C-alpha positions as CSV (number, residue, x, y, z in Angstrom):
1,M,-32.8,-9.2,-60.5
2,D,-31.3,-5.9,-59.4
3,K,-28.6,-6.5,-56.7
4,Q,-27.3,-3.0,-56.3
5,V,-27.2,-1.3,-52.8
6,S,-29.9,1.4,-52.5
7,E,-28.0,3.3,-49.8
8,I,-24.3,3.2,-49.0
9,W,-24.8,4.0,-45.3
10,N,-27.3,2.8,-42.7
11,M,-27.2,4.4,-39.2
12,V,-28.2,2.0,-36.4
13,I,-29.2,3.1,-32.9
14,D,-29.0,0.4,-30.2
15,A,-30.3,0.0,-26.7
16,Q,-29.7,-2.8,-24.2
17,S,-30.8,-3.5,-20.7
18,Q,-30.3,-6.5,-18.4
19,L,-32.9,-7.4,-15.8
20,N,-31.0,-10.2,-14.2
21,K,-28.5,-13.0,-15.3
22,D,-31.3,-14.8,-17.3
23,W,-33.1,-11.9,-19.0
24,M,-31.7,-9.2,-21.3
25,F,-33.6,-6.9,-23.5
26,R,-32.3,-5.3,-26.7
27,S,-33.7,-3.1,-29.4
28,E,-32.2,-1.5,-32.4
29,G,-33.4,0.7,-35.2
30,G,-32.0,1.7,-38.6
31,I,-32.8,5.4,-39.4
32,L,-30.7,6.7,-42.2
33,G,-31.6,6.8,-45.9
34,N,-34.6,5.0,-47.5
35,R,-34.0,1.8,-45.4
36,K,-36.0,1.9,-42.1
37,S,-35.9,-1.0,-39.6
38,F,-36.7,-1.8,-36.0
39,L,-35.9,-4.8,-33.9
40,I,-37.2,-5.6,-30.5
């Protein structure tokens, strides 16, 4: 098992919006290096 880190840094961009006191929306994406991720 290779447990070394593939990239030292991972840049994350985040956005957040609140509709009312009960509903909040958030998304984030990792965009730097070989690791790509997106969360809704």
